[in-house]
C-alpha positions as CSV (number, residue, x, y, z in Angstrom):
1,M,152.9,-70.6,69.4
2,T,155.6,-68.8,67.5
3,R,153.9,-69.9,64.2
4,K,150.5,-68.4,65.1
5,R,151.8,-64.9,65.8
6,P,152.8,-64.1,62.2
7,T,149.4,-65.3,60.9
8,A,147.5,-63.1,63.3
9,A,149.7,-60.1,62.4
10,A,149.0,-60.7,58.7
11,I,145.2,-60.7,59.3
12,A,145.4,-57.5,61.3
13,A,147.4,-55.8,58.7
14,T,144.9,-56.8,56.0
15,L,141.9,-55.4,58.0
16,L,143.8,-52.2,58.5
17,C,144.2,-51.9,54.7
18,F,140.5,-52.5,53.9
19,A,139.1,-50.2,56.6
20,P,139.5,-47.0,54.5
21,L,137.9,-48.7,51.5
22,V,134.9,-49.8,53.6
23,A,134.5,-46.3,54.9
24,R,134.7,-44.8,51.4
25,A,132.0,-47.4,50.2
26,D,129.7,-46.5,53.1
27,A,130.1,-42.8,52.2
28,A,129.2,-43.5,48.6
29,S,126.2,-45.5,49.6
30,D,125.0,-42.6,51.8
31,K,125.2,-40.2,48.9
32,R,123.2,-42.6,46.6
33,F,120.5,-43.0,49.2
34,A,120.3,-39.3,49.7
35,A,120.0,-38.8,45.9
36,M,117.2,-41.4,45.8
37,E,115.3,-39.8,48.6
38,A,115.5,-36.5,46.8
39,R,114.2,-38.0,43.6
40,I,111.3,-39.7,45.3
41,T,110.4,-36.4,47.0
42,Q,110.4,-34.7,43.5
43,L,108.1,-37.5,42.1
44,E,105.7,-37.2,45.0
45,D,105.5,-33.4,44.4
46,K,104.8,-33.9,40.7
47,L,102.1,-36.6,41.4
48,A,100.4,-34.3,43.9
49,T,100.4,-31.5,41.3
50,S,99.0,-33.8,38.6
51,Q,96.2,-35.0,40.9
52,K,95.2,-31.5,41.6
53,T,95.0,-30.7,37.9
54,I,92.9,-33.8,37.3
55,D,90.5,-32.9,40.1
56,E,90.1,-29.3,38.8
57,Q,89.4,-30.6,35.2
58,S,86.9,-33.2,36.5
59,A,85.1,-30.4,38.4
60,L,84.9,-28.3,35.2
61,L,83.6,-31.2,33.2
62,K,80.8,-31.9,35.7
63,A,79.8,-28.3,35.6
64,Q,79.3,-28.5,31.8
65,A,76.0,-29.6,30.2
66,T,75.8,-33.2,28.8
67,P,77.2,-33.1,25.2
68,A,74.6,-33.6,22.4
69,V,74.5,-36.8,20.5
70,S,75.9,-35.3,17.3
71,A,79.0,-33.5,18.6
72,G,77.2,-30.8,20.5
73,T,75.6,-28.9,17.6
74,E,72.6,-26.7,18.5
75,P,70.0,-28.7,16.5
76,A,71.1,-31.9,18.2
77,S,70.9,-30.3,21.6
78,K,67.3,-29.4,21.0
79,L,66.6,-33.0,19.8
80,D,68.2,-34.4,22.9
81,A,66.0,-32.1,25.1
82,F,62.9,-33.3,23.2
83,L,63.8,-37.0,23.5
84,D,64.3,-36.5,27.2
85,T,60.6,-35.7,27.5
86,V,59.4,-38.8,25.6
87,Q,58.4,-41.9,27.6
88,V,59.2,-45.3,26.0
89,N,57.2,-48.2,27.3
90,G,55.9,-51.5,26.1
91,F,55.8,-55.3,26.5
92,V,56.3,-58.6,24.8
93,S,53.7,-61.4,25.5
94,A,53.5,-65.0,24.5
95,S,51.2,-67.8,25.6
96,Y,50.2,-71.5,25.3
97,E,46.5,-72.2,24.9
98,Y,44.5,-75.4,25.2
99,Q,40.8,-76.0,24.7
100,F,39.6,-79.0,26.8
101,N,36.9,-79.8,24.2
102,N,39.9,-80.9,22.1
103,P,38.5,-79.5,18.8
104,N,39.7,-80.9,15.5
105,N,40.5,-77.4,14.2
106,S,43.0,-75.5,16.2
107,I,42.0,-72.1,14.7
108,F,39.1,-70.2,16.2
109,A,38.5,-72.9,18.7
110,N,36.9,-70.5,21.3
111,A,34.0,-68.6,19.8
112,T,33.4,-66.0,22.6
113,N,36.9,-64.7,23.2
114,Q,38.3,-61.6,21.7
115,F,41.9,-63.0,21.7
116,N,43.4,-66.4,22.8
117,V,40.9,-68.3,20.6
118,D,43.1,-71.2,19.4
119,H,43.7,-74.7,20.6
120,N,46.9,-76.6,21.6
121,T,49.2,-73.9,20.2
122,F,52.0,-71.5,21.2
123,N,51.0,-68.0,20.3
124,L,53.0,-64.8,19.8
125,D,50.3,-62.7,21.4
126,A,51.7,-59.2,21.1
127,A,54.8,-57.1,21.1
128,K,54.0,-53.4,21.8
129,I,56.0,-50.2,21.6
130,E,54.6,-47.1,23.3
131,L,56.0,-43.6,22.6
132,Y,54.3,-40.9,24.8
133,R,55.0,-37.3,25.4
134,P,52.5,-36.0,28.0
135,A,51.1,-32.5,27.7
136,T,51.2,-32.0,31.5
137,N,51.0,-28.2,31.9
138,P,48.9,-25.5,30.2
139,G,50.4,-24.7,26.8
140,D,52.2,-28.0,26.5
141,A,51.9,-30.2,23.4
142,G,52.4,-33.9,23.2
143,F,51.6,-37.1,21.3
144,Q,51.0,-40.8,21.7
145,L,52.0,-43.6,19.3
146,D,51.3,-47.2,20.3
147,L,52.3,-49.9,17.8
148,T,51.2,-53.5,18.3
149,F,52.7,-56.5,16.5
150,G,51.7,-60.2,16.7
151,D,48.6,-62.3,16.8
152,N,46.5,-59.8,18.6
153,A,47.4,-57.2,16.0
154,G,46.0,-59.4,13.3
155,I,42.7,-59.9,15.2
156,L,42.4,-56.2,15.9
157,G,43.1,-55.3,12.3
158,L,40.5,-57.9,11.1
159,Y,43.2,-59.5,8.9
160,R,43.5,-62.9,10.6
161,F,42.9,-65.7,8.1
162,N,41.0,-68.9,9.0
163,T,43.8,-71.1,7.8
164,P,46.7,-72.8,9.6
165,G,50.1,-71.2,9.2
166,S,48.7,-67.8,8.3
167,A,51.7,-66.0,10.0
168,A,49.4,-63.8,12.0
169,D,52.3,-62.8,14.1
170,N,53.6,-60.6,11.3
171,F,50.8,-58.1,11.5
172,L,51.1,-54.5,12.7
173,Y,48.2,-52.6,14.3
174,V,48.2,-48.9,15.2
175,Q,46.5,-49.0,18.6
176,D,46.9,-45.3,19.5
177,M,48.1,-42.4,17.4
178,N,47.1,-38.9,18.5
179,I,48.3,-35.4,19.0
180,Q,47.7,-33.7,22.4
181,Y,47.5,-30.2,23.6
182,N,46.9,-28.8,27.1
183,W,44.6,-25.8,26.8
184,N,44.2,-24.2,30.2
185,N,44.2,-27.7,31.9
186,V,41.8,-29.2,29.3
187,L,43.6,-32.0,27.5
188,L,42.7,-32.2,23.8
189,K,43.4,-35.3,21.8
190,F,43.2,-35.4,18.0
191,G,43.6,-38.8,16.3
192,K,43.0,-42.4,17.4
193,W,42.7,-43.6,21.0
194,E,41.1,-46.4,23.0
195,T,37.4,-46.0,24.0
196,L,36.4,-44.4,27.3
197,L,33.9,-47.3,27.9
198,G,34.5,-50.5,29.9
199,Y,36.7,-51.7,32.8
200,E,39.1,-53.8,30.8
201,V,41.6,-52.4,28.2
202,I,43.2,-53.9,25.1
203,D,46.5,-54.6,26.7
204,S,46.0,-57.8,28.7
205,I,48.9,-57.1,31.1
206,A,46.9,-54.1,32.4
207,N,43.9,-56.3,33.3
208,K,43.3,-58.7,36.2
209,N,43.0,-61.7,33.8
210,V,44.8,-63.0,30.7
211,T,41.7,-63.3,28.5
212,H,39.3,-60.5,27.9
213,G,35.7,-60.7,29.1
214,L,32.4,-60.9,27.3
215,L,31.5,-57.2,27.9
216,F,34.8,-56.1,26.4
217,T,34.3,-58.3,23.4
218,Y,30.6,-57.8,22.6
219,A,29.1,-54.9,24.5
220,I,31.3,-51.9,23.7
221,P,33.5,-50.4,21.0
222,L,37.3,-50.7,21.5
223,V,38.8,-47.7,19.6
224,H,37.7,-44.4,18.1
225,T,39.2,-41.8,15.8
226,G,38.2,-38.2,16.4
227,L,38.6,-35.3,18.8
228,Q,38.5,-35.7,22.6
229,A,38.6,-33.2,25.4
230,S,39.0,-34.1,29.1
231,G,39.6,-32.3,32.4
232,K,38.7,-31.8,36.0
233,I,35.7,-30.2,37.6
234,G,36.7,-27.7,40.2
235,G,40.5,-27.5,39.6
236,S,43.3,-29.9,38.8
237,D,43.3,-31.5,42.3
238,S,39.5,-32.3,42.1
239,P,38.5,-35.9,42.4
240,V,35.8,-35.4,39.7
241,G,36.7,-35.5,36.1
242,W,34.9,-35.3,32.7
243,A,35.6,-36.2,29.1
244,G,33.7,-35.7,25.8
245,A,34.5,-36.6,22.1
246,V,33.3,-36.4,18.6
247,V,34.3,-39.6,16.6
248,N,34.0,-41.4,13.3
249,G,32.0,-44.1,14.9
250,W,32.3,-47.6,16.4
251,N,35.9,-48.8,15.8
252,N,36.0,-46.9,12.6
253,A,39.3,-45.3,11.6
254,T,37.4,-43.8,8.6
255,D,33.8,-42.6,8.7
256,T,31.8,-45.1,6.7
257,N,28.3,-43.8,7.1
258,D,28.5,-40.0,7.4
259,N,27.2,-40.3,10.9
260,K,29.5,-39.1,13.7
261,G,29.4,-40.6,17.1
262,L,29.5,-38.8,20.5
263,L,31.2,-39.9,23.7
264,A,30.8,-38.6,27.2
265,Q,32.3,-39.5,30.6
266,L,31.9,-38.4,34.2
267,N,34.4,-40.0,36.6
268,Y,35.4,-39.9,40.3
269,S,38.5,-41.1,42.0
270,S,39.3,-40.6,45.7
271,G,40.8,-42.9,48.3
272,P,39.8,-46.5,47.8
273,I,37.0,-45.7,45.3
274,S,37.3,-45.0,41.6
275,T,34.3,-45.0,39.2
276,A,33.2,-43.8,35.8
277,F,29.9,-43.4,33.9
278,N,30.3,-43.4,30.1
279,A,27.9,-43.0,27.2
280,Y,28.2,-43.5,23.4
281,Y,25.7,-42.3,20.8
282,G,26.0,-43.0,17.1
283,A,25.6,-45.7,14.5
284,D,27.1,-49.0,15.5
285,G,27.9,-50.2,11.9
286,N,28.0,-53.9,13.0
287,T,27.5,-56.1,9.9
288,G,27.5,-59.5,11.6
289,F,23.9,-60.7,11.2
290,T,22.2,-57.7,9.6
291,G,21.5,-56.4,6.1
292,Q,24.2,-53.7,6.5
293,T,27.2,-53.8,4.3
294,I,30.5,-51.9,4.3
295,D,29.4,-50.0,1.2
296,H,25.9,-49.2,2.6
297,P,26.2,-49.2,6.4
298,S,23.3,-48.2,8.7
299,T,23.0,-44.6,9.7
300,D,20.5,-45.4,12.4
301,G,21.5,-44.5,15.9
302,A,22.9,-46.7,18.6
303,I,23.4,-45.9,22.2
304,V,25.6,-47.7,24.8
305,L,25.6,-46.8,28.6
306,D,28.5,-48.1,30.6
307,W,29.4,-48.0,34.3
308,N,32.5,-49.4,36.0
309,G,34.0,-49.0,39.4
310,T,36.8,-50.3,41.6
311,L,36.9,-50.6,45.4
312,T,40.3,-51.2,47.1
313,A,39.4,-52.8,50.4
314,N,43.0,-52.9,51.6
315,D,46.5,-53.4,50.3
316,K,45.6,-57.1,49.7
317,L,42.1,-57.1,48.2
318,L,40.2,-55.1,45.6
319,F,36.8,-55.5,43.9
320,W,35.7,-54.3,40.5
321,S,32.5,-54.3,38.5
322,N,31.2,-53.3,35.0
323,I,27.6,-52.9,33.7
324,D,26.7,-52.2,30.1
325,W,23.4,-51.6,28.2
326,G,23.2,-51.1,24.5
327,L,20.6,-50.5,21.8
328,Q,20.9,-50.4,18.0
329,K,17.8,-49.1,16.1
330,N,16.3,-50.7,13.0
331,V,18.5,-53.8,12.5
332,L,17.7,-55.7,9.3
333,F,18.5,-59.4,9.9
334,V,19.5,-61.7,7.1
335,S,20.0,-64.9,9.1
336,G,18.7,-66.7,12.1
337,P,15.1,-66.7,13.4
338,N,14.7,-63.0,12.7
339,T,15.6,-63.2,9.0
340,G,13.9,-60.5,7.0
341,K,12.8,-58.6,10.1
342,T,13.8,-55.0,11.0
343,I,13.8,-54.7,14.7
344,D,15.6,-52.9,17.5
345,A,18.4,-54.9,19.0
346,V,19.2,-54.7,22.7
347,W,22.0,-56.1,24.7
348,Y,23.1,-55.8,28.4
349,G,25.3,-57.5,30.9
350,I,27.4,-57.4,34.1
351,A,30.9,-58.4,35.0
352,L,32.1,-58.8,38.6
353,G,35.7,-59.3,39.6
354,T,38.2,-59.4,42.4
355,Q,41.9,-59.7,42.9
356,F,43.8,-60.9,46.0
357,T,47.5,-60.1,46.5
358,F,49.3,-62.7,48.5
359,N,52.6,-60.8,48.5
360,E,54.6,-58.6,46.2
361,K,55.0,-61.4,43.6
362,T,51.7,-63.5,43.7
363,T,48.1,-62.5,42.9
364,L,44.9,-64.4,42.3
365,G,42.1,-62.8,40.1
366,V,38.6,-64.1,39.6
367,R,36.0,-62.7,37.1
368,G,32.4,-63.7,36.5
369,E,30.2,-62.4,33.6
370,W,26.8,-62.6,32.1
371,L,25.7,-61.0,28.8
372,R,22.2,-61.0,27.2
373,D,21.7,-60.5,23.5
374,T,17.9,-60.2,23.1
375,A,17.7,-60.4,19.3
376,G,20.9,-62.3,18.4
377,Y,22.7,-59.1,17.1
378,R,25.9,-59.0,19.1
379,I,26.9,-62.7,19.7
380,V,25.0,-65.3,17.6
381,A,21.9,-65.2,15.4
382,G,19.2,-66.3,17.9
383,N,16.7,-64.9,20.3
384,N,17.4,-64.3,23.9
385,T,21.0,-65.4,23.7
386,S,22.8,-65.5,27.0
387,A,26.6,-66.0,27.4
388,Y,28.3,-66.9,30.6
389,S,31.9,-66.9,31.6
390,L,33.9,-67.7,34.8
391,T,37.7,-67.0,34.9
392,T,40.4,-67.6,37.5
393,T,43.9,-66.3,37.0
394,L,47.0,-66.9,39.1
395,G,49.8,-64.4,38.5
396,Y,53.5,-64.6,39.7
397,K,56.3,-62.1,39.1
398,L,59.5,-64.0,38.3
399,T,61.3,-60.6,38.3
400,S,60.2,-57.0,38.5
401,N,59.7,-57.0,34.7
402,L,58.7,-60.7,34.0
403,L,55.1,-61.7,34.7
404,A,53.9,-65.3,34.4
405,R,50.1,-66.1,34.6
406,A,48.2,-69.3,34.5
407,E,44.4,-69.1,33.8
408,F,41.4,-71.4,33.6
409,R,38.2,-70.2,32.0
410,Y,34.7,-71.6,31.5
411,D,32.3,-70.4,28.8
412,A,28.8,-71.3,28.0
413,L,26.1,-70.1,25.7
414,T,22.3,-70.6,25.4
415,T,19.8,-69.2,22.9
416,D,16.2,-69.9,21.9
417,G,16.0,-72.4,19.1
418,F,19.1,-71.5,17.0
419,G,22.9,-71.4,17.2
420,D,23.6,-72.3,20.8
421,H,26.3,-74.9,19.9
422,V,29.2,-72.6,18.8
423,Y,32.3,-74.1,20.5
424,P,34.2,-76.6,18.3
425,S,34.4,-80.0,20.0
426,G,36.0,-83.2,18.7
427,G,35.5,-83.8,15.0
428,P,35.1,-81.2,12.3
429,S,31.3,-81.0,12.6
430,D,31.0,-81.4,16.3
431,F,30.1,-78.4,18.4
432,S,29.2,-77.8,22.1
433,N,27.4,-75.1,24.0
434,N,30.2,-74.8,26.5
435,D,34.0,-74.7,26.6
436,Y,36.8,-75.1,29.1
437,Q,40.1,-73.3,28.4
438,G,43.6,-73.3,29.9
439,I,46.3,-70.7,29.2
440,V,49.8,-70.0,30.4
441,N,51.0,-66.5,29.5
442,I,54.5,-65.0,29.9
443,A,55.0,-61.2,29.5
444,Y,58.1,-59.1,29.7
445,I,57.1,-55.5,30.6
446,F,59.6,-52.6,30.1
447,D,59.3,-48.9,31.0
């Protein structure tokens, strides 16, 4: 026990010596913590001030106009304002086509189609760019420029060669190019534009079927170059509209016969019904089976009367129809049963169609047509030629912009005594009076 007491005393003395040191250390630590707290408070104040400055500058920037493309110069600002009024639309379309007659020649394997005429081939149908500035209000000026590339452009431009590997997809066709002016709610177009006639239009994606019908191909013109005026009867909100035009002629970009054509339209659209009655008067200029030539085309008058209408039964079902009648005076034939004769050529036909919408992605379209060519002027060189067509098209939207369509089409043709076998079938010299065609078409549509 006497040995433990000195040890305890030593420990107690040591603790008494360190106590002041520990106290001083605690005091120093308190000062450092206080300094740190003050520093943090200063940083928080500076951050709050900086955030306020950023918010004020952001508000000022939002209040300013969007800078022009070229560093905010005045000319660039005007250019930006103009470009903001221009609509840019278009599509890219490709397809695979198969003729079940299995013709030996893959080119022009379907004789009664406007487009999609080949066999067992992938086609770059069309790539189209549309630039459009509408002249919406009185005093506004605008324009339209539609450029089409691809196989359809070659067909429209009449430059498609009847040889494999012709690189038809390289062609360019100016489909629409016109200047527009709104004169007191009368829209004036000067230049080139698609015809007023017919239910179907050149762009397949705007039709209910992939292929174009017989009436579109043979009964009416497709484009005109000239001056067109259109408007409403009884005010801008009226369901009744009108249009009239003076043009170079039937598909003519340049007048070839010094004989202008006239166009007229009366249309109505209200609720589930839309309809239009159209008329064309002027020389046709068709050189297919006549004595006309490009250098000496006919100046005799032609007339085409066209009616089309659409009935939307409900949000799932619509019906459409198209009727055409045409006459070309004094046709001189150089082939077929009417060779050497100068007679009036008459053609007329009807197309009926419907489309059922299953849902927002899936549709089914059906079209049936009949076209009579009395003298063999529009289709083939024969008397009382009749062409028939039945088409079924299933459409499915893979996305809001990507449309896939599968189509089956039947065509047949009869004529009195000449030229009814026009569809290639089998060998190089084998032809049939009917044809079965299948198509798968994919189109990307942008707007």
